[in-house]
N, C-alpha and C positions, 0 to 999 in steps of 0.2 A: 928500476922499480919502483913507485913513490913509497914513503914513509906508511905506512899502514897504522889510522885513526883506532883511538883508543876508546872505550866507552866502560866507566865504570855506573855501573845503574845499581839503583834499591837506596840511596842515601839516606839518611835519617839526622843525621847528626852533624853542627857545624864544624867539629873536629876532621870528620870524613871528608864532606866538602873541600874544606882546605888540603889538603893533605891532597885529592886528585888535582885537585884543579893548581896545584906549584909543582905536580911531581911531573903536570903537564899533559891532563887527562883532555883530550880533544873535546870528549861529553860528555855531561853529567848527566844522570837520569832520574826521575821521580816515580815512585808511583803510587795509581790512583785506585785504589785499586781494596776495600775494606776486606775480605778474604787473609791478605797476606802480611808477614811481619814485615813487611816492611813500606806497608803503605802509609802516607801522609796527607793532612788535610790542604787544602789551599792554601792555607795560611800558616801553617809552616813553613811549605816548599816555598811560598811566598821567601820570607827573610832568608832559605838557603838558596835558592835562586839570584838572589841581589851579589853572594861572596863569589859565582862562577862568573855575574853578567861580565861580558866583553873577555873572557877567557877561555871557557870552555861554552861549549854552546850546551843549553838547557833541551833535553826530553821530557816531555810531561808520558810517561806508561798509565794506558789505560788498559779497558777489557769491556771490548761492548758497549760504551760509555756513551749516555742520552744526552741528549744536545743543553739540556742544563751544565751540566757536569761540561762538558766540552766550553762549552761559553763561561763558565767559572774561571777554569784552567786559565782556561785564553785571559780572560782579565787581570785578573791578578794575578798570574805566575808568569804570565807573556811567555809561551816556551817557544826555544826557537825552529820544535818539530813536538809532533805529539806521534809518540807510536804505537801501536794499535796491536792489542794481541790478544784479541777474542776469537771469533768468525765473523770479523767484518765483511763488506764483501765488497769488490768490485769500487761498487756505484755509493758502497756508504765512504769510501775511504775518498774519493771525492770529493763528495759530502762535505766530511769537514772540512778540507782546503776551502772549497769556495766558501764556508759560515766563515772562514779563522781568515783564510792568507796564508794558513803554516804548511809546512808540509808537511807528511804522513810517512811516516817508516813503516812498512806492513813484516807480522811478526809471520812466516811459511813455519809451522812441527813439523820436524819432517822423522821418518825413519826407515822410507825404501824410498827409490828414486820417482816414484809415481809425483810423492813430495816435494820433490826439486819441479818439477815438470810443471804442477802447480804455478811455481811461482811467476810463471812467464807469462800469464792473464794481467797477474800486475805490474809491468813492465811497465807499461805507458802513462801507471796514473801515481804508484807509490816513490816518494823522494830515493827512498833508499828501500831492497830486498834485507833484513833480518833472520836470517838460517839459526832455528832453536830446536834440542832434542821434543822429539815428544814423548807426554809421559806416557810410563806405559800401563793400559788400566792396572793390571794388579799394584800398579803404587798409592798406595794409602795418603787422604790430604793432600794429592798431587794437589801443583796449582798452575797457573799457566806460564810460568815462564819459575828460572829461579828454585828447580829442581837439583841443580847438581849431578844431574846426569848426561851424556850427548849420544850424537849418534856416529854414523859413518863415515869420518869425514871427506874418504874416498868417492863417495857418493858425488861429493861438488866436483870430485879433483877430474873424473869422467867426462864433462862436458860443462866444459866454464862457461861461466856466464857473459852474454856478454855490454854487463850493467854489472856495474860496480857493488858489491854486497859486503854488510856485517856478518858476523860469523859467533855465536852463542852455543850455550848448552857444554858445560861442565867442564868447560875453561879455568885454567890457575896457573901458579906462573911458568911452573914447570912444564905443564902441554902446553903452554900459547905457542912458540916458538914451530915444536912441528905442528899444530895446527892451518897454521899461517902458512908452512911451507905446503902440506898437502893441497889445499883448497886454493888456496891463490889470493885469500878476502882481503878486502882495502880497506875492513876495520874488523877490532871485535868485539867484542861486549862481555864481561864478568859483573857478578851481583855475587854469588853462592860461593862462588872462588876466593872472597876476598871476606871471608865471615868467619867467625870463631862459633857462632850457632845460628841461624835461619833469622834474616832482618840485624844482627849482632857486628857491621864490618870491624877490621884491622886496620888500623894507618898502616901501621908495618908491612902488611899482606898490600893493600892499595898501591903502595910503593915497590914493591918486590913486580910486584907484578905488572908495572907501568915499564920498569926499571928490565926486566925481561922480552915487552915487545922491542922496546928502542934496540936493544944489543940485536935483536934479529935483522932488522933495517927499519 
């Protein structure tokens, strides 16, 4: 079994980027979505990316972003991946890839088996699919991601995808090993699970999460 890759997402502080990179994170994610408590400007992200470049892959997370923002991120931050977390279609993902030359990770929000099946449409155009929990309609002030909720991991275990995928949604150091064991995810993504409050990362929690994944394999 290949080594599980790790993404620490929603970073906004240089100390936390350093903690993630030094602990061995494969990806670091920066959020470009103003309603999010994890939102950063391209100028801030440019400095943060410098700390990680060449050691961890840089992921720019966007939500139904217009071309102007995509272009600004691509020019100033120079990400290794875009991660699209909104209602982006197959065609839109292809457009972003063609426009920037940067591979795109597509987020699929999951509540039932039909959502898993929907991921198949993106298999040929997305560099990777990331499965995250779909926020319930009753959740007040829900964000596109980072809501600290999980979905039924067995939905992924019943029919393993042919393509490698990333798992997110309510993961933390205490449950990530079980999540990998159930789903067979090739990569895991955490944001709220290494925070003391929305947007406030904790360096010790980042290291603990990475260690928990590495202990699993």
